Wavefront OBJ file of the C-alpha trace (Angstrom):
o trace
v -18.892 38.828 -6.296
v -17.128 35.708 -5.053
v -15.091 35.105 -1.760
v -13.154 32.132 -0.821
v -14.623 28.934 -2.432
v -13.602 25.178 -2.987
v -11.901 26.372 -6.285
v -10.102 29.556 -5.071
v -6.410 29.343 -6.539
v -7.546 26.800 -9.265
v -7.819 27.349 -12.848
v -10.723 25.709 -14.702
v -10.903 25.257 -18.396
v -14.278 24.876 -20.002
v -14.662 23.889 -23.759
v -17.930 24.960 -25.182
v -17.832 27.477 -22.472
v -19.960 30.173 -24.266
v -22.954 27.990 -24.795
v -25.955 27.445 -22.347
v -24.700 24.471 -20.360
v -21.101 25.624 -20.764
v -21.665 29.185 -19.562
v -23.610 27.851 -16.525
v -20.754 25.445 -15.695
v -18.275 28.489 -15.933
v -20.414 30.571 -13.629
v -20.572 27.637 -11.164
v -16.529 27.511 -11.068
v -16.372 31.330 -10.898
v -18.770 31.472 -8.073
v -16.334 29.166 -6.248
v -13.350 31.326 -6.711
v -11.714 29.663 -9.768
v -10.063 31.451 -12.580
v -11.858 30.433 -15.627
v -10.666 29.962 -19.447
v -13.650 30.019 -21.745
v -12.992 28.057 -24.757
v -15.564 27.787 -27.855
v -15.689 28.844 -31.312
v -17.455 32.205 -30.547
v -18.753 34.248 -27.876
v -15.818 33.785 -25.652
v -14.734 37.395 -24.856
v -18.309 38.320 -23.924
v -18.618 35.188 -21.575
v -15.312 35.934 -20.115
v -15.926 39.487 -19.423
v -19.385 38.580 -17.636
v -17.560 36.293 -15.410
v -15.006 38.829 -14.393
v -17.545 41.466 -13.750
v -20.167 39.301 -12.077
v -17.699 37.180 -9.866
v -14.764 39.252 -9.542
v -12.415 36.458 -10.780
v -9.895 36.291 -13.631
v -11.562 34.989 -16.732
v -10.270 34.913 -20.367
v -11.866 33.525 -23.632
v -9.926 31.713 -26.610
v -11.617 30.869 -29.682
v -10.666 27.257 -30.779
v -11.649 24.427 -32.824
v -11.065 21.418 -30.504
v -10.664 19.002 -33.309
v -7.467 20.825 -34.325
v -4.838 19.133 -32.152
v -2.363 21.845 -32.784
v -4.750 24.523 -32.019
v -5.692 22.968 -28.906
v -2.071 22.603 -27.552
v -1.465 26.211 -28.299
v -4.433 27.274 -26.388
v -3.718 25.115 -23.351
v -0.152 26.761 -23.233
v -1.879 30.166 -23.546
v -4.133 29.357 -20.524
v -1.345 28.183 -18.425
v 0.536 31.482 -19.360
v -2.242 33.685 -19.247
v -4.110 32.464 -16.029
v -1.066 30.922 -14.238
v -1.841 27.340 -14.439
v -4.456 24.667 -15.445
v -6.035 22.521 -12.780
v -9.478 21.332 -13.924
v -10.811 20.566 -17.553
v -14.439 20.182 -18.497
v -15.076 19.124 -22.185
v -18.676 20.513 -23.092
v -17.739 21.071 -26.573
v -19.687 18.900 -28.944
v -23.178 17.758 -29.640
v -25.213 16.661 -32.760
v -23.784 19.845 -34.404
v -26.940 20.289 -36.668
v -26.487 16.959 -38.404
v -29.493 14.930 -39.465
v -30.943 12.089 -37.167
v -32.750 10.183 -39.875
v -30.417 7.303 -40.875
v -30.829 7.796 -44.662
v -30.019 11.310 -44.493
v -26.734 10.922 -42.760
v -23.766 11.630 -45.039
v -20.154 10.907 -44.411
v -19.371 14.541 -43.685
v -22.040 14.503 -40.993
v -20.267 11.511 -39.414
v -16.883 13.148 -39.734
v -17.926 16.316 -38.048
v -19.647 14.855 -35.218
v -16.737 12.276 -34.479
v -14.255 14.992 -34.955
v -15.704 17.292 -32.401
v -17.210 14.834 -29.992
v -14.446 12.112 -29.914
v -11.305 13.653 -31.223
v -11.874 17.068 -29.625
v -12.435 15.506 -26.236
v -9.380 13.385 -26.618
v -7.155 16.401 -27.827
v -8.312 18.553 -25.006
v -7.775 15.956 -22.350
v -4.314 14.903 -23.875
v -3.123 18.553 -23.653
v -4.702 19.501 -20.491
v -3.374 16.367 -18.436
v 0.049 17.132 -19.805
v -0.091 20.448 -18.128
v -1.913 19.831 -14.972
v -0.717 19.207 -11.417
v -0.824 15.688 -9.956
v -4.150 16.507 -8.243
v -5.926 17.861 -11.717
v -9.106 16.598 -12.660
v -10.812 16.130 -15.980
v -14.584 15.912 -16.555
v -15.655 14.583 -19.976
v -19.318 15.002 -21.136
v -21.138 12.246 -22.619
v -24.959 11.995 -22.955
v -27.867 9.755 -22.163
v -27.703 9.392 -25.866
v -24.616 7.307 -25.427
v -26.204 5.204 -22.862
v -29.326 4.283 -24.502
v -31.059 5.213 -27.725
v -32.366 8.754 -27.680
v -35.399 10.108 -29.837
v -33.728 13.504 -30.490
v -30.338 12.485 -31.911
v -28.822 10.272 -34.592
v -26.297 7.449 -34.712
v -23.111 9.383 -35.169
v -23.975 11.400 -31.942
v -24.866 8.179 -30.142
v -21.648 6.356 -31.110
v -19.555 9.384 -30.352
v -20.813 9.811 -26.951
v -20.614 6.212 -26.095
v -17.028 6.419 -27.455
v -16.303 9.360 -24.646
v -17.168 6.810 -21.858
v -14.516 4.326 -23.049
v -12.199 7.009 -23.502
v -12.807 8.385 -20.073
v -12.113 5.025 -18.428
v -8.867 4.361 -20.359
v -7.729 7.823 -19.528
v -8.535 7.388 -15.749
v -6.256 4.346 -15.808
v -3.510 5.857 -17.726
v -3.137 8.881 -15.289
v -4.326 7.535 -12.068
v -0.957 6.685 -11.001
v 0.092 10.217 -10.868
v -2.891 11.196 -9.081
v -4.892 12.792 -11.784
v -8.518 11.923 -12.070
v -10.888 11.519 -15.104
v -14.708 11.221 -14.760
v -17.674 11.615 -17.006
v -21.148 13.057 -16.864
v -23.954 11.655 -18.942
v -26.649 14.493 -18.891
v -30.254 13.857 -19.867
v -32.313 16.360 -21.932
v -31.215 19.794 -21.014
v -33.310 21.762 -23.295
v -30.680 24.464 -24.377
v -29.812 25.662 -28.156
v -30.064 23.083 -30.730
v -31.729 20.489 -28.477
v -34.404 22.807 -27.535
v -35.146 23.434 -31.150
v -35.170 19.561 -32.082
v -37.422 18.969 -29.153
v -39.778 21.657 -30.188
v -39.891 20.312 -33.736
v -40.904 16.733 -32.501
v -44.608 15.696 -32.880
v -46.622 16.234 -29.533
v -46.927 12.608 -29.036
v -43.138 12.124 -29.151
v -42.595 15.184 -26.782
v -45.081 13.523 -24.260
v -43.337 10.209 -24.554
v -39.940 11.671 -23.615
v -41.343 13.441 -20.703
v -43.400 10.421 -19.608
v -40.138 8.367 -19.640
v -38.419 10.738 -16.898
v -39.427 9.211 -13.466
v -38.973 12.750 -11.692
v -41.675 14.049 -14.302
v -39.873 16.999 -15.430
v -36.783 18.590 -17.307
v -33.820 19.675 -15.430
v -32.601 23.134 -14.435
v -29.077 24.139 -15.593
v -27.854 24.090 -11.999
v -28.550 20.267 -11.895
v -25.771 19.584 -14.190
v -23.441 22.349 -12.927
v -23.409 20.920 -9.297
v -22.510 17.231 -10.517
v -19.681 18.753 -12.750
v -18.134 20.741 -9.801
v -18.609 17.584 -7.568
v -16.282 15.454 -9.832
v -14.011 18.226 -10.375
v -13.692 19.139 -6.797
v -11.869 17.675 -3.577
v -15.179 15.885 -2.590
v -14.428 13.292 -5.265
v -10.788 12.882 -4.642
v -11.229 9.066 -4.487
v -13.403 8.733 -7.568
v -12.071 8.134 -10.982
v -13.095 6.457 -14.106
v -16.788 6.824 -13.372
v -19.849 8.029 -15.208
v -22.287 10.133 -13.357
v -25.785 9.842 -15.028
v -27.731 13.057 -14.624
v -31.191 12.223 -16.161
v -34.092 12.293 -13.709
v -33.974 8.645 -13.460
v -34.774 8.011 -17.233
v -31.782 5.642 -17.538
v -30.942 3.636 -14.459
v -27.768 1.348 -15.175
v -27.370 -1.676 -13.099
l 1 2 3 4 5 6 7 8 9 10 11 12 13 14 15 16 17 18 19 20 21 22 23 24 25 26 27 28 29 30 31 32 33 34 35 36 37 38 39 40 41 42 43 44 45 46 47 48 49 50 51 52 53 54 55 56 57 58 59 60 61 62 63 64 65 66 67 68 69 70 71 72 73 74 75 76 77 78 79 80 81 82 83 84 85 86 87 88 89 90 91 92 93 94 95 96 97 98 99 100 101 102 103 104 105 106 107 108 109 110 111 112 113 114 115 116 117 118 119 120 121 122 123 124 125 126 127 128 129 130 131 132 133 134 135 136 137 138 139 140 141 142 143 144 145 146 147 148 149 150 151 152 153 154 155 156 157 158 159 160 161 162 163 164 165 166 167 168 169 170 171 172 173 174 175 176 177 178 179 180 181 182 183 184 185 186 187 188 189 190 191 192 193 194 195 196 197 198 199 200 201 202 203 204 205 206 207 208 209 210 211 212 213 214 215 216 217 218 219 220 221 222 223 224 225 226 227 228 229 230 231 232 233 234 235 236 237 238 239 240 241 242 243 244 245 246 247 248 249 250 251 252 253 254 255 256
């Protein structure tokens, strides 16, 4: 059960909230007292029920395709009506979505799917949430190390879409900063959950060793090591930070 926390009285919306990282992020907000809206294409009711039971907070789930602008707007209205507000958005919905990474195997429908969810979905959710947030609202978008440098486990559409999220984040931050709202991004490294774990397991042993050797900390991350940066960017500790990308990759990518 949770007591008073830094997000007590706040409502956090997490897209992709029923997945591995998404569920951990939802738990992080709940542990800090937030009411949580779990948005995903499946599994939302189970995830929301677990949050309510485990942390004693208000939590509700909504199934939504984030690439559907009208559906996103309707869900954001439902969140405000059902949970009493909307203070934080985290856009975890996305990924390579089972599309091929080999260049010659990538078809137009693969590109469309990845761009629709990763780019359009992030934009539609941010656009709808920012319109319903108070002046101290915060958005945390989710890019990837794959949008910062070439990745051995994802293809071109994923890399392009995650790089686009960073440009979107900076422009959104500039757009809404005057009213006090903040927009920042996290760029996670290899958090081996779901499809990414499967992709990594299917790589030759030599390639797996190469991936691990490229991480200066010499290990893969724990889920809490992405949850804490997300909560930091969403919370009061980062009140004068906007338009930045926080790389969470164990040192594998070190920007100048």
